[in-house]
C-alpha positions in Angstrom: 205.2 47.0 41.3 202.3 44.8 40.1 202.9 45.7 36.5 206.7 45.0 36.7 206.0 41.6 38.2 203.4 40.8 35.6 205.8 41.8 32.8 208.6 39.7 34.3 206.3 36.6 34.6 205.1 36.9 31.0 208.6 37.4 29.6 209.8 34.2 31.4 206.8 32.2 30.1 206.8 33.5 26.6 210.5 33.8 26.0 212.2 31.3 28.3 215.3 31.4 26.1 215.8 35.1 27.1 215.7 36.4 23.6 213.0 39.0 22.7 212.6 42.3 20.8 211.6 45.7 21.9 208.2 45.3 20.2 207.6 42.1 22.0 208.3 43.7 25.3 206.0 46.6 24.4 203.2 44.1 23.7 203.7 42.4 27.1 203.9 45.7 28.9 200.6 47.0 27.4 198.9 43.8 28.4 200.2 44.0 31.9 199.1 47.7 32.2 195.6 46.8 30.9 195.2 43.9 33.4 196.3 46.1 36.3 194.1 49.0 35.2 191.1 46.7 35.2 191.8 45.9 38.9 192.1 49.6 39.7 188.9 50.4 37.9 187.0 48.0 40.1 188.7 49.4 43.2 187.7 52.9 42.2 184.1 51.8 42.1 184.3 50.5 45.6 186.6 53.0 47.3 186.3 56.1 45.1 188.9 58.9 45.8 191.7 56.6 46.9 191.9 55.0 43.4 190.9 58.0 41.3 193.9 57.9 39.0 193.5 54.8 36.7 195.1 56.1 33.6 198.3 54.1 33.2 201.1 55.0 30.7 204.7 54.2 29.8 207.4 56.2 28.1 209.6 55.1 25.3 213.2 55.9 26.3 214.3 56.3 22.7 211.6 58.7 21.5 210.5 60.0 24.9 206.9 59.4 23.7 204.3 58.7 26.4 201.6 56.2 25.6 198.4 55.7 27.6 196.9 52.2 27.7 193.1 52.3 27.2 190.4 49.7 27.9 187.7 49.0 25.3 185.0 48.8 28.0 185.9 52.2 29.4 184.9 54.0 26.2 187.9 56.3 26.2 187.6 59.9 25.3 185.5 59.4 22.1 182.1 59.4 23.8 182.1 63.2 23.9 183.3 64.4 20.5 185.4 67.5 20.0 182.9 69.4 17.8 179.7 71.1 19.0 176.4 69.3 19.2 173.2 70.5 17.4 171.0 72.8 19.4 168.9 70.8 22.0 171.6 68.2 22.5 173.9 68.0 25.6 175.7 65.5 27.8 174.9 64.8 31.5 176.9 62.8 34.0 174.6 61.4 36.7 174.0 58.3 38.8 172.3 55.4 37.0 170.3 52.4 38.3 173.5 50.4 38.3 176.4 51.1 40.7 178.2 54.3 39.9 177.8 57.2 37.5 177.5 57.3 33.8 177.2 59.5 30.7 173.8 60.3 29.3 173.0 62.3 26.2 169.8 64.3 25.9 168.5 65.3 22.5 165.7 67.9 22.2 163.7 69.1 19.3 160.8 71.5 18.8 158.1 71.7 16.2 155.1 73.9 15.7 152.3 73.0 18.0 150.3 74.0 21.1 152.8 73.6 24.0 152.8 69.8 24.3 155.7 67.6 25.6 156.6 64.3 23.9 159.0 61.9 25.5 160.7 58.9 23.8 161.2 56.9 27.0 158.5 56.7 29.7 161.1 55.7 32.3 162.5 59.2 32.3 159.0 60.8 32.1 158.8 62.3 35.6 162.1 64.1 35.5 161.5 65.5 32.0 157.9 66.6 32.9 159.4 68.5 35.9 161.8 70.3 33.6 159.0 71.2 31.2 156.8 72.5 34.0 159.7 74.6 35.3 160.2 75.9 31.8 156.6 77.1 31.5 157.1 79.1 34.8 160.5 80.6 34.2 161.2 80.8 30.4 160.9 84.6 30.4 163.9 84.7 32.8 166.0 83.0 30.1 164.8 84.7 27.0 161.6 86.3 25.6 162.2 84.4 22.4 161.2 81.1 24.0 157.7 79.9 23.3 155.9 77.4 25.5 152.4 77.8 23.9 153.1 77.6 20.2 155.8 74.9 20.1 155.8 71.2 21.0 158.9 69.8 22.7 160.3 66.3 22.1 163.1 64.8 24.2 165.2 61.6 23.9 167.5 60.2 26.6 170.4 58.0 25.6 172.3 55.9 28.1 175.8 55.9 26.6 177.5 53.6 29.1 174.7 51.2 29.9 174.3 52.4 33.5 170.5 52.1 33.5 167.8 54.8 34.1 168.9 58.0 35.7 166.4 60.2 37.5 168.8 63.1 37.8 168.2 64.6 34.4 165.8 67.4 35.2 168.4 70.2 35.0 169.8 68.7 31.8 166.3 68.5 30.2 165.6 72.1 31.1 168.8 73.2 29.4 168.0 71.0 26.4 164.6 72.6 26.0 166.0 76.1 26.2 168.7 75.2 23.7 166.4 73.8 21.1 163.8 76.6 21.6 166.5 79.2 21.0 168.3 77.3 18.3 171.5 77.8 20.2 174.2 75.1 20.8 175.7 74.2 24.1 179.4 74.7 24.6 181.6 72.1 22.9 182.7 69.2 25.0 180.5 70.3 27.9 179.2 67.9 30.6 176.4 69.0 32.9 176.4 67.8 36.5 174.1 68.6 39.4 170.3 68.4 39.6 167.3 70.7 40.4 164.0 70.2 42.2 160.6 71.0 40.8 160.7 74.4 42.4 164.1 75.2 40.8 166.4 74.7 43.8 169.8 73.4 42.7 171.1 70.3 44.5 174.7 69.8 45.3 176.4 67.0 43.3 177.4 64.2 45.7 180.6 62.2 45.2 182.1 64.9 43.0 185.5 63.2 42.6 183.8 60.1 41.1 181.7 62.2 38.8 184.7 64.1 37.5 186.6 60.9 36.9 183.8 59.8 34.6 183.9 63.2 32.9 187.6 62.7 32.3 187.2 59.2 31.0 184.5 60.2 28.4 186.4 63.2 27.1 184.6 66.2 28.7 186.7 69.4 28.8 184.2 71.8 30.3 182.1 71.0 33.4 178.9 72.8 34.5 179.1 72.5 38.3 176.7 73.8 41.1 178.1 76.7 43.0 177.5 74.7 46.2 180.2 72.3 45.2 183.0 74.9 45.4 184.1 73.8 48.9 184.6 70.3 47.6 187.2 71.4 45.1 189.8 71.7 47.9 189.5 67.9 48.5 190.1 66.9 44.9 193.5 65.8 43.4 195.0 68.7 41.5 195.8 66.4 38.6 192.1 65.6 38.2 191.0 69.3 38.4 193.6 70.3 35.8 191.7 68.3 33.2 188.7 70.6 33.0 187.5 74.2 32.7 184.9 74.4 35.6 181.9 76.6 35.0 179.8 77.3 38.1 176.1 78.1 38.2 173.8 79.4 40.9 170.4 78.4 39.6 168.8 76.7 36.6 168.5 79.9 34.6 172.2 80.7 35.3 173.0 77.1 34.2 171.2 77.6 30.9 172.9 80.9 30.1 176.4 79.6 30.9 175.8 76.3 29.0 174.7 78.2 25.9 177.6 80.7 26.2 175.6 83.8 27.0 177.8 86.7 28.2 
């Protein structure tokens, strides 16, 4: 209703003589859809589930082609590329310092050394150190090919949506270290959600609907989800769930094996 009224108002202002082409109406329609979507995006941040579906589209009656209207500030589906990442790299969706959830990319590398950890950003130091300490205790459960005494680990955290520091990257960092140590890539278009404690306990992901909406917006197709979130799936809109291939994990080691595509 809001979009129709906006289109009607624009047409009267821009073409008061009542003469306009299909292309001109299309331009007005796309503007109106974008303006309305911006309002819904703000409502989604405040009210969550009630406004989960913010992807607006229109159908050309002649060609029957459906067109979705994107917003530049939303990033679209290009933040997560279709191809696989290099080993040690992965995407995490978690809560940032600012309101809401954002997409983070962790890039890990290893070099010959003596089991040291190097971190590019001291703000994320504590979470990454917790992941490294857990790696030293549990690496044999993942693979005997992982070395924590003859290799040095280097991790970089990138805030892709300017959401500020996220402290919930311990699990993602653990997966990154295992990936780089084994030289094995994570699954293509995978987003990791959920977190772990220093002792390896997996924490349930809160506000799952909002997290999955971010995953959809950035182009994720596979989602690594804590097993404890399974009851929450019944409360999610089917149209949102249909966007992903959910992959459930029980513990950090299980998360690594599934993220790396182990059978």
